[in-house]
C-alpha positions in Angstrom: -5.1 14.7 -6.2 -7.8 11.8 -5.8 -7.2 10.0 -2.2 -9.3 6.0 -2.4 -9.2 4.0 0.8 -9.6 0.2 0.8 -10.4 -1.7 4.0 -8.6 -5.7 3.6 -7.8 -8.6 6.0 -4.0 -9.3 6.9 -3.9 -11.7 3.8 -5.1 -9.8 1.2 -3.1 -7.6 2.0 0.3 -7.5 -0.3 -1.8 -8.9 -3.3 -4.1 -5.8 -2.7 -0.7 -3.5 -3.1 0.7 -5.4 -6.1 -2.2 -4.5 -7.7 -2.0 -0.9 -7.1 1.5 0.1 -7.7 1.1 -2.0 -11.0 -2.0 0.4 -11.7 0.6 2.7 -12.6 -1.2 6.1 -11.6 -0.4 5.6 -7.7 1.5 8.6 -6.0 1.4 7.4 -2.5 0.1 4.1 -0.2 -0.4 4.7 3.3 -1.4 1.6 5.7 -3.4 2.3 8.7 -4.8 -0.4 11.2 -8.9 -0.1 12.1 -8.0 3.1 14.5 -6.1 5.2 12.1 -2.8 5.2 12.8 -0.1 4.4 10.6 2.4 1.4 9.7 3.6 2.4 6.6 3.6 5.1 4.1 5.0 3.8 0.2 5.6 6.6 -2.9 5.2 5.6 -5.2 7.0 7.2 -8.7 8.1 5.1 -11.5 11.6 5.4 -10.2 10.6 3.2 -7.4 9.9 0.1 -10.1 12.0 -3.8 -9.1 14.5 -3.8 -7.0 13.8 -0.8 -4.8 10.0 -1.9 -4.7 11.7 -5.3 -2.7 12.3 -4.1 1.2 8.8 -2.5 1.2 7.0 -5.5 -0.6 9.0 -7.1 2.4 7.6 -5.0 5.3 4.3 -5.1 3.6 4.4 -9.0 3.9 5.4 -8.9 7.5 2.8 -6.4 8.2 0.4 -8.8 6.4 1.8 -11.6 8.7 -0.3 -10.3 12.0 -3.5 -11.1 9.7 -4.9 -8.1 11.1 -7.4 -5.6 9.8 -5.9 -2.9 7.6 -7.0 0.0 6.1 -5.2 1.4 2.6 -5.4 4.8 1.8 -4.5 5.5 -2.0 -3.0 9.1 -2.8 -3.5 9.0 -6.6 -2.9 11.2 -9.1 -5.2 13.4 -11.3 -5.7 12.5 -15.0 
């Protein structure tokens, strides 16, 4: 597994999450605040596409509305 982190503002959170999901090589996305508190963990699998991801994106949208700074931790499958 390969891990990386991105710092984003609230208004960019939804865009970045969608980009990561579309990449296809992501196993899990973890959204945290600046102090490291985990707000949501998103398991991203081939089966979590379309209607199943909609409620997760709604939750991410609610977080983005806070317009805070977030850290996105991305866990990828090894190539």
